[in-house]
C-alpha positions in Angstrom: 237.6 -153.3 127.1 236.7 -149.9 125.8 234.0 -147.7 127.3 232.2 -145.5 124.9 231.9 -142.0 126.5 231.7 -139.6 123.6 229.5 -139.1 120.6 232.6 -139.1 118.4 233.5 -142.6 119.7 229.9 -143.8 119.2 229.7 -142.5 115.6 233.1 -144.1 114.9 231.7 -147.4 116.1 228.5 -147.3 114.0 228.0 -146.4 110.4 225.8 -143.4 109.9 222.1 -144.1 109.0 221.1 -143.5 105.5 218.1 -143.5 103.1 214.8 -144.8 104.5 216.3 -145.1 108.0 216.2 -141.3 108.0 213.3 -140.4 105.9 210.8 -142.8 107.5 210.8 -140.6 110.6 208.0 -137.9 110.2 206.3 -135.5 112.8 202.7 -136.7 111.9 200.6 -139.9 111.6 200.2 -140.6 108.0 197.7 -143.1 106.6 200.0 -146.1 106.7 201.2 -145.5 110.3 197.5 -145.0 111.3 196.6 -148.4 109.8 199.4 -150.1 111.6 198.6 -148.6 114.9 194.9 -149.3 114.6 195.7 -153.0 114.1 197.7 -153.1 117.4 196.2 -154.5 120.6 199.5 -153.9 122.6 201.9 -151.2 123.2 204.8 -150.3 125.6 204.6 -146.8 127.2 207.8 -145.3 128.5 208.1 -142.2 130.7 210.6 -140.4 132.7 210.2 -138.5 136.0 212.0 -137.4 139.2 212.4 -141.1 140.2 213.7 -142.2 136.8 212.5 -144.1 133.8 209.4 -146.4 133.8 208.0 -148.7 131.1 204.5 -150.2 131.2 202.7 -152.6 129.0 199.2 -151.6 127.8 196.7 -153.9 126.1 193.2 -154.1 124.9 191.3 -155.6 121.9 192.5 -153.7 118.9 192.4 -150.9 118.2 194.1 -150.3 121.5 194.1 -146.5 120.9 192.1 -144.0 119.1 193.7 -141.7 116.6 191.7 -138.4 116.4 193.9 -136.5 113.9 197.3 -136.7 112.4 199.0 -135.4 115.6 196.9 -137.0 118.4 196.6 -140.4 119.9 194.2 -141.3 122.8 195.2 -144.1 125.1 192.7 -145.3 127.8 194.0 -146.3 131.2 192.4 -149.2 132.8 192.0 -150.5 136.3 195.4 -151.8 137.5 197.6 -152.0 140.6 197.3 -148.3 141.3 201.0 -147.7 141.4 200.5 -145.1 138.7 204.3 -144.8 138.2 203.9 -143.6 134.6 201.1 -141.2 135.6 203.3 -139.6 138.2 206.1 -139.2 135.6 203.8 -137.7 133.0 202.7 -135.1 135.6 206.4 -134.3 136.2 207.5 -134.6 132.7 205.1 -134.9 129.7 207.5 -136.6 127.3 206.6 -140.2 126.5 207.7 -142.9 124.1 205.5 -145.7 122.8 206.1 -148.9 120.8 203.2 -150.5 119.1 203.2 -154.2 118.3 200.9 -156.3 116.1 200.7 -160.1 116.6 202.5 -162.0 113.9 204.0 -158.7 112.3 207.7 -158.1 112.4 207.6 -154.3 112.2 206.8 -152.0 115.1 205.8 -148.4 115.2 207.8 -146.1 117.5 206.2 -142.8 118.7 207.7 -140.0 120.7 205.5 -137.2 122.0 204.0 -135.4 124.9 201.1 -136.7 127.0 198.5 -135.3 129.3 196.1 -137.1 131.6 192.4 -136.4 130.8 189.4 -137.3 132.9 186.1 -136.7 131.1 183.0 -138.8 131.7 181.9 -139.0 128.0 185.5 -139.8 126.8 186.0 -142.3 129.5 182.7 -144.0 128.6 183.5 -144.1 125.0 186.4 -146.4 125.8 184.2 -148.8 128.0 184.8 -152.5 127.7 182.3 -154.9 129.3 180.5 -151.9 130.8 183.7 -150.6 132.5 184.8 -147.1 131.3 188.4 -146.1 131.3 189.6 -144.5 134.5 191.5 -141.8 132.5 192.8 -141.2 129.1 196.2 -140.1 127.9 196.1 -137.6 125.2 199.4 -137.9 123.3 200.7 -135.3 120.9 203.0 -136.9 118.4 206.4 -135.2 117.9 208.0 -137.9 115.8 206.9 -141.4 114.5 208.5 -144.1 112.4 208.3 -147.8 111.7 211.1 -150.1 113.0 212.1 -153.1 110.8 211.6 -156.7 111.8 215.2 -157.7 112.8 214.5 -157.7 116.6 211.4 -159.9 116.3 213.0 -162.2 113.7 216.0 -162.7 116.1 213.8 -163.3 119.0 211.3 -165.5 117.1 208.7 -163.8 119.2 205.7 -165.1 117.3 207.0 -168.6 116.7 205.2 -170.9 119.2 207.7 -173.7 118.6 210.4 -171.6 120.3 208.3 -170.8 123.4 209.8 -171.7 126.7 207.8 -174.0 129.0 206.2 -171.7 131.5 207.0 -174.1 134.3 210.7 -173.5 133.9 210.8 -170.0 135.3 209.1 -168.3 138.3 205.5 -167.5 138.6 204.1 -164.2 139.9 203.5 -165.8 143.2 207.0 -167.3 143.4 208.6 -163.9 142.6 206.5 -162.2 145.3 207.4 -164.9 147.8 211.2 -164.4 147.1 210.9 -160.8 148.1 208.5 -161.2 151.0 208.6 -164.6 152.8 205.3 -163.9 154.5 203.5 -163.6 151.1 201.5 -166.7 150.3 202.6 -167.2 146.7 200.9 -170.6 146.2 197.5 -169.1 147.0 198.2 -166.1 144.9 199.1 -168.2 141.9 196.1 -170.6 142.4 193.7 -167.7 142.6 195.1 -165.6 139.8 193.0 -167.0 136.8 189.8 -166.4 138.7 190.9 -163.0 139.8 191.8 -162.0 136.3 188.3 -162.9 135.2 186.8 -160.6 137.8 189.2 -157.7 137.7 190.5 -157.4 134.1 188.0 -154.6 133.4 
């Protein structure tokens, strides 16, 4: 077994990137990247703070975000579990990463930039869904952006329903909670979850 510990070892293991792999990375949102992002209802937001790395899923009916110019993305924050792990990280370290997915598309869009948390009544209201405004909005300044090819999604068969695993074969949210805290009523939690989602999604 060899442990890779230097950049030289790493570069010897992998071939250097060439062609479009390099040139597809730009520092602004062009028309094609904008169109892809505006078709996305889901992204993963990654941040880093004093307590380490955190990733969180974000979803809404598309467009999930609002692009105001070639350098700026607005991402609304909805009611959630109030852990605000990513928000804490952004206050400590503004650097963020995002991956945008579009259902049934193999490509993804990767964004790296800097975020700030904005609270503005009119802006929050402009992101309202079912009469519920956003709690806050992340204003993200794009440092680099590029599309990622389809290999990962092809390998995973993510959008092929015939490969989906039976949901009953792995733990529910209630079962996972119960495993950590034996006093937690996982069965009731799971039973009430669909109705709770209806009432608290927005």
